[in-house]
C-alpha positions in Angstrom: 106.9 96.6 67.2 109.5 97.6 69.2 110.5 95.9 72.6 109.5 99.3 74.3 106.2 99.2 72.1 105.0 95.7 73.6 105.8 96.2 76.9 103.9 99.4 77.0 100.8 97.1 75.5 101.1 95.5 77.9 101.3 98.3 80.9 97.9 99.6 78.9 96.1 96.4 79.3 97.8 94.4 82.8 94.7 92.0 83.1 95.0 90.8 79.8 97.1 87.8 78.8 97.6 88.5 74.9 99.9 91.3 75.0 101.8 89.8 77.9 102.1 86.7 75.2 103.1 88.7 72.2 106.0 90.0 74.6 106.8 86.9 75.5 106.8 85.4 71.8 109.0 88.5 71.0 112.0 87.9 73.8 112.0 84.3 73.4 112.9 85.0 69.0 115.3 87.3 70.7 116.9 84.8 72.4 116.0 86.8 75.6 115.2 84.0 78.6 112.9 86.4 80.5 110.5 85.6 77.2 111.0 81.6 78.3 110.2 83.2 82.4 106.8 85.1 81.1 106.0 82.3 78.8 106.1 79.6 81.8 104.6 81.9 84.9 101.5 82.6 82.1 100.8 79.1 81.5 100.8 78.7 85.7 98.6 81.1 85.9 96.2 79.4 84.2 96.8 75.6 85.4 97.7 76.6 88.7 100.6 74.3 89.0 103.3 74.8 91.6 106.2 77.1 89.9 108.8 74.3 87.8 112.4 73.8 88.4 112.9 75.8 85.3 110.9 78.8 86.1 113.5 79.0 89.6 116.3 78.2 86.9 115.7 80.9 84.8 114.6 83.5 87.8 117.9 82.9 89.3 119.9 83.4 86.2 118.5 86.6 85.3 120.1 90.1 86.4 118.6 91.3 89.1 116.1 94.2 87.6 116.0 92.7 84.2 112.3 91.0 85.3 111.3 94.4 86.9 112.6 96.8 84.3 112.0 100.1 84.4 111.2 99.8 87.8 113.5 97.6 88.9 116.2 100.0 90.8 113.4 101.9 92.6 112.5 98.6 94.5 112.6 96.5 97.5 111.0 93.4 97.8 109.4 92.5 94.9 107.8 89.3 93.4 106.5 89.0 89.6 103.0 87.4 88.1 102.2 86.3 85.0 105.8 87.7 83.9 105.6 91.6 85.3 105.4 93.0 88.5 102.8 92.0 91.1 104.4 93.1 94.2 106.3 95.8 95.1 107.9 97.5 97.7 109.5 101.8 96.8 112.4 102.5 97.7 113.1 106.1 99.3 115.3 106.9 96.4 112.4 106.5 93.9 112.2 109.9 91.6 109.8 111.5 90.5 109.7 110.0 86.6 109.6 106.4 88.3 106.6 107.5 90.6 104.1 108.5 87.8 105.4 105.2 85.2 103.0 103.3 83.7 104.7 100.1 84.5 102.9 100.3 88.3 99.8 99.2 86.3 100.7 95.8 86.7 101.1 95.6 90.4 98.6 94.6 92.4 100.2 94.3 95.9 101.8 98.0 97.5 104.4 97.4 100.2 105.3 100.5 102.2 108.4 100.2 104.5 108.3 104.0 105.2 107.1 106.8 103.5 105.7 107.0 100.6 106.0 109.4 97.5 102.8 111.2 97.0 102.9 111.2 93.7 102.7 107.2 93.2 99.8 107.2 95.0 98.1 109.9 92.9 99.7 107.5 89.7 96.9 107.3 87.8 98.2 103.9 86.4 98.5 102.3 89.9 95.8 99.8 89.7 96.7 98.2 93.2 94.3 97.2 95.7 95.9 96.2 98.4 98.2 97.9 100.3 100.7 96.9 102.9 102.6 98.0 105.5 103.9 98.9 108.7 101.0 100.6 111.1 103.8 103.7 111.4 104.3 103.9 107.5 100.1 103.8 106.8 100.1 107.1 109.4 101.1 109.1 106.7 98.6 107.6 103.5 95.7 108.1 106.0 96.5 111.7 106.7 95.2 112.0 102.8 91.8 113.0 101.9 91.4 111.6 98.6 90.1 108.1 98.6 92.8 106.1 97.2 92.1 102.4 95.4 92.6 100.1 97.8 90.2 97.4 99.0 92.6 95.6 100.9 94.9 96.8 103.8 97.3 95.0 105.9 99.0 96.0 108.9 102.2 94.8 109.5 103.7 94.6 113.0 106.6 93.0 113.6 106.3 92.4 117.2 102.7 90.4 115.6 100.4 92.7 117.9 98.6 96.1 117.3 99.7 98.4 119.2 98.3 101.7 117.7 99.5 104.6 119.6 96.8 108.1 119.7 98.7 109.1 116.3 98.6 106.0 114.8 95.1 105.4 115.2 94.4 107.7 112.0 95.1 104.4 110.5 91.3 102.9 111.7 89.7 106.8 111.5 91.1 108.1 108.0 89.9 111.1 106.9 88.9 109.4 103.6 91.7 107.7 102.3 90.8 104.4 102.7 87.2 104.7 102.2 87.6 101.8 99.1 88.7 99.4 102.0 86.5 96.7 102.6 89.2 94.3 104.0 91.1 94.6 106.9 94.3 92.0 107.8 96.2 92.6 111.5 97.8 90.7 113.8 96.4 90.4 117.0 97.8 88.8 120.5 94.0 88.4 121.4 90.5 90.1 120.9 91.4 92.6 124.0 93.6 93.8 121.4 90.8 94.5 118.8 88.6 97.5 120.8 90.5 100.1 118.4 89.8 98.7 115.6 86.3 97.6 116.4 84.8 101.2 117.4 86.9 102.7 114.7 85.6 104.2 111.5 87.4 101.6 109.2 85.4 98.8 110.9 82.5 100.3 110.3 83.1 99.8 106.2 84.5 96.1 106.2 83.0 93.3 104.9 86.1 90.8 105.8 88.3 91.1 108.8 91.4 88.9 109.0 93.1 88.0 112.3 96.5 86.3 112.4 97.0 85.1 116.7 100.2 83.7 117.4 99.8 84.1 121.2 96.3 82.9 122.3 95.2 79.2 123.2 92.9 77.1 120.8 90.6 76.5 123.6 89.6 80.4 123.5 88.4 79.6 119.6 84.6 79.1 120.8 85.2 82.9 122.0 86.4 83.7 118.5 83.6 82.5 116.8 80.9 83.7 119.1 82.3 87.1 118.9 82.0 86.9 115.0 78.0 85.1 115.2 77.1 88.1 117.2 78.8 90.8 115.4 77.7 92.4 111.6 80.6 91.1 109.4 79.6 89.4 106.2 83.0 87.2 107.1 86.1 86.7 109.2 89.2 84.3 109.2 91.5 83.8 111.5 95.3 82.3 111.3 96.3 80.7 114.3 99.4 78.0 115.3 98.3 75.0 116.4 101.3 73.7 119.0 103.9 74.0 116.4 107.3 76.0 116.8 107.7 79.0 114.9 110.2 78.8 112.1 110.9 82.7 112.4 111.4 83.0 116.1 112.9 85.8 117.0 113.4 87.3 113.9 111.9 90.7 113.2 110.4 89.6 110.0 106.7 90.5 109.5 105.3 88.3 106.5 103.2 85.8 107.2 103.4 83.7 104.5 106.7 82.3 106.1 104.9 80.9 109.1 103.9 77.7 107.2 102.5 76.2 110.3 99.2 78.1 110.6 95.9 76.6 110.3 93.9 79.4 108.6 89.8 79.6 108.5 87.8 80.8 106.9 84.0 81.8 108.0 81.2 83.5 106.4 77.6 84.5 106.7 76.5 81.4 104.8 78.0 78.9 107.7 80.7 78.0 105.1 84.0 77.5 106.6 87.2 77.3 104.6 90.3 75.6 106.4 93.8 75.5 105.1 95.7 73.5 107.2 99.6 73.4 107.2 102.4 71.4 108.4 103.6 70.7 111.5 99.9 70.8 113.4 99.5 69.6 116.2 97.0 66.9 116.3 95.3 67.4 119.8 95.2 71.2 119.0 93.5 70.5 115.5 90.6 68.1 117.5 89.6 71.1 119.9 89.2 73.1 117.1 87.2 70.9 115.1 84.8 70.6 118.1 84.9 74.0 118.8 83.5 75.3 114.8 81.4 72.2 115.3 79.8 73.5 118.5 79.2 76.9 116.7 77.9 75.7 113.2 75.9 72.8 115.0 76.9 70.3 112.0 75.7 71.7 109.2 78.6 73.7 107.6 80.1 72.7 104.2 83.3 72.6 105.0 86.1 73.5 102.1 89.6 72.1 102.7 92.9 73.1 100.9 95.3 70.6 99.6 97.9 69.9 102.6 101.2 69.1 100.3 102.6 66.0 98.9 105.0 64.3 101.6 104.1 61.5 102.7 103.6 62.6 106.3 101.7 65.3 105.7 99.0 62.8 103.1 98.5 61.3 106.4 98.0 63.9 108.6 95.6 65.4 106.0 93.4 61.8 105.6 93.1 61.8 109.6 91.7 65.3 109.1 89.4 64.7 106.1 88.1 61.4 108.4 87.4 63.7 111.2 85.9 66.5 109.3 83.5 64.3 107.6 82.3 62.7 110.7 81.3 65.9 111.8 80.4 68.0 108.7 77.1 67.2 106.5 79.5 68.3 103.1 83.1 68.5 103.0 85.1 69.6 99.6 88.5 68.7 99.1 90.4 71.7 96.9 93.2 70.0 95.3 96.0 71.4 94.2 99.1 73.9 95.6 98.6 75.1 99.0 98.0 79.1 98.6 96.4 82.1 100.6 93.1 81.7 101.1 93.0 85.4 102.5 93.3 88.4 99.1 
């Protein structure tokens, strides 16, 4: 088989590792470093390990568009998973041919920074389940009547708050484009900003609301938890800063993954709490958080704590956190391995 045929086999079966391994073997036999990169990422996907120095070295040495062929020239931000495109932001210069290409089949998160070619959204090869973008970029998508495949919608606002104009409310009261959306992820300064969301058509179909708060007090956590308790959502997740300085403050950069100081916790109807606590975290604020959760759940909650990291400082903080949790809750599970997003 030719290289083109091997790539087409991956696009035809993007969920399987087998065609990716065959393609990686072929490239390594040709002396192409992309083959080793694919093999390393496949192995990491199976083990959950952190990216190795070798993987980073190969990635940095590859020509800019090599790993994203043939879509590379038409993309802004992008990322790889298992050796192929996983996150992609199409540029305005996206051609009609590129918009309908089968290479989109491996993308699981589509990011919008402006108007998106309707041909791309109608591409039968597009299997992405997460659509992310600023409110204004989502408006044109929301105007489409046909249901799109996305099950998660991420509204990115560089101002870290919801400021929907009347025209932008179509994102929440869409004509049908977001009929399959079950998870909505938004940033807000407080619960009062969520009125437009909770009164919308989109909210009524949600199973999970993911909220990122940056300008609220941890003292108000009990209010947020009671709001969840009185609502009908099966799951809600909160991401809040616990007394740490925002390293990205003043930079108009919307991606939450860069705000490493967040404490993220997920509540669902089974009274299961998932905590992901990153460094730096203010210990006194953390104590308030744990007390608020405890008061609502009456000590019966199962708590799952995701690994906080490898440094001695973080390890010491983790030991204190675990001790506090085990004093309060009936069961505490520790998930080892690298810190990762607990929200899809």
